[in-house]
C-alpha positions in Angstrom: -2.7 67.5 0.2 -3.1 64.6 3.1 -2.1 61.2 2.1 -5.9 60.5 1.6 -6.2 62.5 -1.1 -3.0 61.7 -2.5 -3.7 58.2 -2.3 -7.1 58.4 -3.9 -5.5 61.3 -6.7 -3.2 58.2 -7.3 -5.5 55.5 -7.4 -8.0 57.4 -9.8 -4.5 57.7 -12.3 -3.7 53.7 -11.9 -7.5 53.3 -13.1 -7.2 55.0 -15.9 -3.9 52.9 -17.0 -4.9 49.6 -15.5 -1.7 49.1 -13.8 -3.1 46.3 -11.9 -0.1 46.6 -9.5 0.1 50.4 -8.7 -4.4 49.8 -8.1 -3.3 46.9 -5.0 -1.7 48.7 -3.6 -3.2 51.9 -3.7 -5.6 49.8 -2.1 -4.2 49.0 0.5 -3.4 52.4 1.4 -7.0 53.5 1.2 -7.9 50.8 3.4 -5.0 50.5 6.0 -5.9 54.9 6.4 -9.6 53.8 7.2 -8.8 50.8 9.3 -6.7 53.7 11.1 -9.6 56.3 11.0 -12.4 53.5 12.2 -10.2 52.1 15.1 -9.7 54.9 17.3 -11.7 58.4 18.4 -9.4 60.1 16.7 -10.6 60.2 12.9 -7.5 62.8 11.5 -4.0 60.8 11.4 -1.1 62.4 11.7 1.4 63.4 9.3 3.7 60.6 12.1 1.1 58.6 12.0 0.6 58.4 8.4 4.6 57.5 7.9 4.3 54.4 10.5 1.5 53.1 8.1 3.2 53.3 5.2 6.4 51.9 7.0 3.9 49.3 8.1 2.7 48.4 4.8 6.5 48.3 3.1 7.3 46.1 5.9 4.7 43.4 5.4 5.3 43.6 1.3 9.3 43.4 2.1 8.4 40.2 4.3 5.7 38.2 2.1 8.6 38.9 -0.9 10.8 37.4 1.7 8.1 34.3 2.3 8.0 33.8 -1.6 11.0 33.5 -2.6 11.8 31.3 0.0 8.8 29.2 -1.3 10.4 29.7 -5.0 7.3 31.9 -5.5 9.3 34.7 -7.1 6.0 35.6 -9.7 4.6 36.7 -6.1 8.0 37.8 -4.6 7.8 40.4 -7.5 4.9 41.5 -7.6 5.1 42.7 -4.0 7.8 44.3 -4.6 6.7 46.5 -7.0 4.0 47.3 -4.6 6.3 48.0 -1.5 7.7 50.3 -4.7 4.5 52.3 -4.9 3.4 52.7 -1.5 7.2 53.7 -1.0 6.4 56.8 -3.9 4.5 58.2 -0.6 7.8 58.5 2.2 9.6 61.2 2.6 13.2 60.2 1.3 14.7 58.4 3.4 18.0 60.6 5.7 21.3 58.6 5.1 23.0 57.3 8.2 25.7 59.9 8.8 22.3 62.4 9.5 20.5 60.0 11.5 23.6 60.1 13.3 23.9 63.6 13.6 20.7 63.9 14.6 20.9 61.2 16.9 23.9 63.5 18.9 21.9 66.1 19.3 19.0 64.7 21.2 22.3 62.8 23.5 23.2 66.2 23.8 20.2 68.0 24.5 19.0 65.4 27.0 22.0 64.8 28.5 22.2 61.2 28.2 25.0 59.8 29.5 24.5 55.9 29.4 22.9 52.8 28.5 20.3 53.4 31.4 19.1 56.2 29.1 18.3 54.6 26.4 14.8 54.7 26.0 14.8 58.3 26.8 16.9 59.6 24.0 15.1 56.6 21.8 11.5 57.7 22.6 12.5 61.8 20.9 14.4 59.9 18.4 11.5 57.6 16.5 9.7 60.9 17.3 12.1 63.6 15.6 12.9 61.1 12.2 9.0 59.3 12.0 9.1 58.0 8.0 12.6 59.1 7.4 14.4 56.5 9.3 14.1 52.8 10.0 13.4 51.7 13.8 16.2 49.4 13.8 18.8 51.8 12.3 18.2 54.1 15.5 18.5 51.9 18.1 21.5 50.9 16.8 23.3 54.1 16.0 21.6 55.2 20.2 23.0 52.0 21.6 26.6 52.6 19.5 26.5 56.4 20.8 25.7 55.6 24.3 27.8 52.3 25.0 
């Protein structure tokens, strides 16, 4: 079942249960998928594109929540965080830092990377391989550590 089908199914359930936060989060996912599909010539999203899209939505919600917290609007911050949780439910289980590091070590061996000059090559492969399961900042930090 594709992400879009899963979202539509969950949206129907949320509408039946009248869960406002869940409905808003699922509608945001649906909207982002439709925008992405109509943006380019590709009408089918790959799994990695779907994961990137979900990560982007989660990141937006968390950043919004932080801004609301700074402005002493905890009610709005809580809503954003609850929506982020709903969206995270569609992401695969994130990897631990140890698992990420082991995967990156394998990539470094495969590419023969020796110094920071090879960081771009390693990052390209690592972000593809770990799409949806690891944050780009964590990947970059581990790659820097291993290549330094």
